[in-house]
C-alpha positions as CSV (number, residue, x, y, z in Angstrom):
1,M,34.6,195.3,184.2
2,K,33.9,197.1,180.9
3,T,36.4,199.8,181.8
4,L,39.0,197.1,182.6
5,L,38.5,195.5,179.2
6,T,38.8,198.9,177.5
7,L,42.0,199.6,179.3
8,V,43.4,196.2,178.3
9,A,42.4,196.7,174.6
10,A,44.0,200.2,174.6
11,S,47.2,198.8,176.1
12,A,47.4,196.1,173.5
13,L,47.0,198.6,170.7
14,L,49.8,200.7,172.2
15,L,52.1,197.7,172.5
16,T,51.4,196.7,168.9
17,A,52.1,200.2,167.6
18,A,55.4,200.4,169.5
19,S,56.6,197.0,168.3
20,A,55.7,197.8,164.7
21,A,57.7,201.0,164.7
22,K,61.0,201.2,162.8
23,K,63.9,200.7,165.1
24,Y,66.1,203.7,166.0
25,P,69.4,203.3,164.1
26,L,71.7,205.6,166.0
27,G,73.7,205.2,169.2
28,Y,73.3,208.8,170.1
29,C,70.5,211.4,170.8
30,V,69.0,212.7,167.6
31,V,68.8,216.2,169.2
32,T,72.1,216.8,170.9
33,D,74.3,214.0,169.5
34,N,75.1,212.9,173.1
35,E,75.7,209.2,173.6
36,L,72.5,207.5,174.6
37,G,72.6,206.8,178.4
38,S,75.2,209.5,179.1
39,M,72.5,211.8,180.7
40,G,70.7,209.0,182.6
41,K,67.8,206.8,181.5
42,V,67.2,206.8,177.7
43,I,63.8,208.1,176.7
44,T,62.1,206.3,173.8
45,K,59.2,207.7,171.8
46,V,57.5,206.6,168.6
47,Y,56.9,209.4,166.1
48,D,55.0,208.7,162.8
49,G,56.0,205.0,162.9
50,Q,59.7,205.7,163.7
51,E,61.2,204.9,167.1
52,I,63.2,207.9,168.4
53,K,65.6,207.8,171.4
54,F,66.6,210.8,173.5
55,C,69.3,211.3,176.0
56,C,67.1,213.4,178.4
57,K,63.6,214.8,178.8
58,P,64.4,218.3,177.5
59,C,65.4,216.8,174.2
60,V,61.9,215.4,173.7
61,K,60.5,219.0,173.9
62,K,63.1,220.3,171.5
63,F,62.3,217.5,169.0
64,E,58.6,218.1,169.3
65,K,59.0,221.8,168.3
66,N,60.6,220.8,164.9
67,P,60.5,217.0,164.3
68,A,61.4,217.3,160.6
69,K,64.8,218.9,161.5
70,Y,65.8,215.9,163.6
71,L,64.2,213.2,161.5
72,A,66.4,214.4,158.6
73,K,69.4,213.1,160.6
74,L,68.2,209.5,160.4
75,P,69.7,207.3,157.7
């Protein structure tokens, strides 16, 4: 029971953090400039309080190698 309560509390924290993130302002992938959804399901991550959307899974890895480069594209 204690484990279940811990999981519920952790889930609530994650949901709160995601909802508090600044919304992603672009209609395209911050890495490739492809239109969101053009490569399948859009992938959404939160990085340092900013929601980031990607067109595909490989873009997440590229972003994580140099986040500052891509965050500079955001208005």
